[in-house]
N, C-alpha and C positions, 0 to 999 in steps of 0.2 A: 440845651439848648432847645430852642421854636427855630422848625427851622425858614426860612422864607415862603412863601407859600404863591408869590410872585416868578420864582424859581423855573431854568427849565429853559431848553435849548430852543425847544417848540421844530426843532429839526427828524426828520425820521428817512435815516437811511437807505438805503434799498433793502436793508434785511430785513429789518423793523415794516416795510411798503409790506412785503413779501407778512410776514407774520399777519398783520392786519387783514390782508387781499385771503389767509389763509381760514384766518377765524370766521371771519364773514362768507367766507364761502358754511364751514362747521356750522356758527347760528343757522344758516338759510335751508341747512340739511337738517338740524332735527326734527327728530320723528315727533308730530303732532299731541299725539298720546305723549311725551314724556313730562309736555309742558314749561313750567315758569324751570323747572326742576334739571330738564333739559338741557336748557338755553341756560343759566349758569353752571353748572358741570363743564361745559365748555370756556368759559371764559374763564375759572379757573383753570384750568387747564394751558390755556392760554399765557396768561397774567405772571405766569412766574418766569417767560421765557422773555415777553415784555416791559418787563419794569427790573433791571440787575435789582436786587439785591434781596429781593422778597420772595424769605422762605419759604411763607407763608399765604395762603390766602384766603379773602371768607367774601361770600356775600349774603349782606345783611337786605332783609325784610322792615322794613315799618308798617307796625301792628296799628288797626285805630286807636289800641290806645297807649300806642308811642312808644309798647317795647318794640325790643328787636325780633325777629327767628333767622336764624342762621340755618340760609336755604341749600349752600353747597359750601366745603371747605375743603382744603389741601394737607389740613394736619387739625386730629383730635383739641392740642391746644384753641386751636384760633376760634372751638365751640366755647373752651372755660372762657379766652377772651374776650367773647363777642357776648358772653352772663355776665362777664365783671363789667362791663359795661351796663348793664340796670341793674344791677344790685347797687352798681355807688350812684348812677343817679351820674354820671360823666365818662366822654372818654369820644377815642377819634369817631367813631360814629356817629352821635348826634352830633358832634359841631358838624361835619361835613351837609349829615340832613337839613340843620337849622338857622347856620349862619347864609348872612346874603351875601352874595357875588356868586362868586365861583368857589363854587362849594367842596375846598379841597383844606389837608389838614394833616400836617404833619412835623410826629415833635421825636427825638430822642426818648426814651419810657422814663432814665433816673437824670436825667436833668433837670435843675432843683428851677427853671424859668418852665417846667412845662406846662401846657398848659391845665392840664388835668391829673393834680396832682396826687388823687388818692389811685387812681385809678393806676397811675403810669409808677407807684412803686411798687402798685401789687403786683402787676403784667411785668416789673421785670422781679422781683423777688422774690413772685409767685410761679412765676410760667416761666420764666426764663427768658423773656423777649423784651430787646433792644432799641427797638426805635419799630415807627408807625408810621404811613399813608394813608392817609382814609379822605373816597371822592365817592361824591353821592351822587346820587341817580335821578334823574339827570344832572353834571354837575353845574348846567349853565343857568337849570330852573327856578323857578320863587321857591324860597323853602314853605314849610320842609317840607323836600322832598322824598320818595317813596323809598326810599332803598340808598343800603351805601355798597361798594365794593371798598376794603381793606384789605393792606400790602404790610405783614410781621419782619417782622430779622429778626433771629438772633443776637444779634451785635447791636453796639450803638450805635454803629457810621455804617452799618451793611448797609440804607438806603442813600445814603448820603450822593451816588452817583448816576440816585433817580428819577428821572425826568420827570417832573408833574403833568405836565403838556402830554405826555407816551401815559401817565396812567387815567390821565383827564376826558382822551380820548378813549383808550378801554371801556370806559364808565358809561363814557353816549354806545358806545358800542353795546355797550349790556344795558344802556335803559333802553335804550329804542329794538332792542329783540324782544325785552322781558312786556316792553307795553303794548308790541306788536301782538305777542300770545298771549296773553290779560285783553285785548280789546277781539284777537277772538274768538274767546271763549267767551266771551260775556256777549257776540255777536251769534255764538251759534246756541249759549241757555237760550235768547231769546225768538231763535224759529227754533227751537225748541220743545219751548212756553206757547208759538204759534201757532207751529203744527200738534200742536195737540189738542188746543184748544179749536181749533178747525174742524179736528174730529171729533172731539165732547160734542161739538154744535150737530156734526152731521149725525150721532151715532144717536143724540137723541129726538134730531130731526125725523130719527128712521122712528124709533120708537112711543112719537107721539102719531107720527102715519098708522103703526098698529092698529094705537089702540083709537083711534079717530076712525077704521074700518071697522074695526072686532068688533069695539064701544061705542059706537054711535056719535065719542063725544066732541065737542070744540077745541080748537083745539091749542084754545086757555087750559080750555075742561081736563083735558088729554094732560097738558105743563103740569094744571095746579097736582095731577094724579101721582106723578110721576117726584114732585119734591115732597109733598107730604109722605109717599111711602119710602122717598131717602129716611125726612128724617125721621118715622119711626123707628125702622128696623139699622138706625146710626153708619145706613152707603153714603156712596158719594153719587149725587146725582146719575153719574157718568158713566158707572158702573151699574146702577139699577135699570138704567137703558139700554149697557150693553145685554143683560138679561132675559130682559124683556125679545129682543129684535132676537139675540138666537134660542129662542126656546118658543116664539111666536106660536108656532104650530100647538101647542099645549092649553090658547087660550083657547 
């Protein structure tokens, strides 16, 4: 039986509210150096408390070629289940990431009307999984989404009591945190590249000044000499300039 993706009470009681607040605090406290992995590990830790019946949890990100990369999981079987989706070309993560509307998919593995017959049968028979709930990240974003949060149960009815809305909120937390880390990483990369470019410009300018003073060259002639030396030695222009500046007394 495929469960109705519109089910879910939508109500979050005090205990769940505290769990989400604690998760938000944990995500905020993730050290910057741990990056995306640190974020998803916190999400996986919180997921089993927030989604009843979730025996195994994993977070997958979609590679540019469409394949899935399991970034973190609470059990080794999740890595196998996620890899199986790539192998057979179907599964809950693919559905959650590529479906229109709210990106969520929930089903009993061995049910005759399961939306992924090959994956469902092999996950049930080979991995011992009974049910799965997968939510896209961002859940309400336009497909294809960049990843999915998967909840697996050992029993076929293990996720029947799970509230899809709680899973969606959890996936939204995860997606927001991951997107923030990716944006921060991209910004840090741009800053690093800009800083390197400015440093290169400065040292090249210093090297040109040395050549203009010691050899009586114009600015263009000094730069051309640096460029030709870089090509002849197969060394970066900045490295040639740095060597010249540090050894100027030898000229």
